[in-house]
C-alpha positions in Angstrom: -50.3 -99.7 -73.6 -50.8 -97.5 -70.5 -49.4 -93.9 -70.7 -46.6 -93.2 -68.1 -46.6 -90.8 -65.2 -48.5 -90.3 -62.0 -52.1 -91.2 -61.8 -53.6 -87.7 -62.3 -51.5 -86.7 -65.4 -52.1 -90.2 -66.7 -55.9 -90.0 -66.2 -55.8 -86.4 -67.7 -53.9 -87.4 -70.8 -56.0 -90.6 -71.3 -59.2 -88.8 -70.9 -58.1 -86.1 -73.3 -57.1 -88.7 -75.9 -60.5 -90.3 -75.7 -62.2 -87.0 -75.8 -60.2 -85.7 -78.8 -61.1 -89.0 -80.7 -64.6 -88.5 -80.0 -64.6 -85.2 -81.2 -62.6 -86.1 -84.3 -59.9 -83.4 -83.3 -56.9 -84.6 -85.2 -54.8 -81.5 -84.3 -55.3 -82.1 -80.6 -54.6 -85.9 -81.2 -51.2 -85.0 -82.8 -50.3 -83.1 -79.8 -51.6 -85.5 -77.2 -49.9 -88.5 -78.9 -46.7 -86.4 -79.0 -46.9 -85.6 -75.4 -47.2 -89.2 -74.7 -44.4 -90.1 -76.8 -42.2 -87.5 -75.1 -43.1 -88.9 -71.8 -42.1 -92.4 -72.8 -38.9 -91.1 -74.3 -38.1 -89.4 -71.1 -38.6 -92.6 -69.2 -36.2 -94.4 -71.7 -39.0 -96.5 -73.4 -38.0 -95.9 -76.9 -40.2 -98.6 -78.4 -43.4 -97.2 -76.8 -42.2 -93.6 -77.5 -41.9 -94.5 -81.3 -45.3 -96.2 -81.2 -46.7 -92.8 -79.9 -44.6 -90.6 -82.2 -46.0 -92.7 -85.1 -49.6 -91.9 -84.0 -48.6 -88.2 -83.5 -46.9 -88.2 -86.9 -49.9 -89.5 -88.7 -52.3 -87.1 -87.1 -50.0 -84.2 -87.7 -49.5 -85.2 -91.4 -53.3 -85.4 -91.8 -53.8 -81.9 -90.3 -50.8 -80.3 -92.1 -49.3 -79.5 -88.8 -45.6 -78.2 -88.6 -44.9 -80.8 -85.7 -45.1 -83.6 -88.3 -41.5 -82.9 -89.1 -40.3 -83.1 -85.5 -42.0 -86.4 -85.2 -40.5 -87.7 -88.4 -37.1 -86.7 -87.2 -37.4 -88.5 -84.1 -38.7 -91.7 -85.9 -35.8 -91.4 -88.5 -33.3 -91.1 -85.6 -34.6 -94.3 -84.0 -34.7 -96.1 -87.5 -38.6 -96.3 -87.6 -39.0 -94.1 -90.6 
């Protein structure tokens, strides 16, 4: 599923996600997936946004990041959690 946005930010976000996966940086992945989710939500694509919020939520939970609650709240609001 391609990330939304102009080519340069899209390339930056995709590259950052790949690099964070390669580095095993779960905290960074939580933030990046959250950023992607927010962008999909802003574009009105709730199904895709919720997919990325789910990924962000999982990584945030694994890392004990406080953002986990925000992602959970969004998923609950959309009936996904």
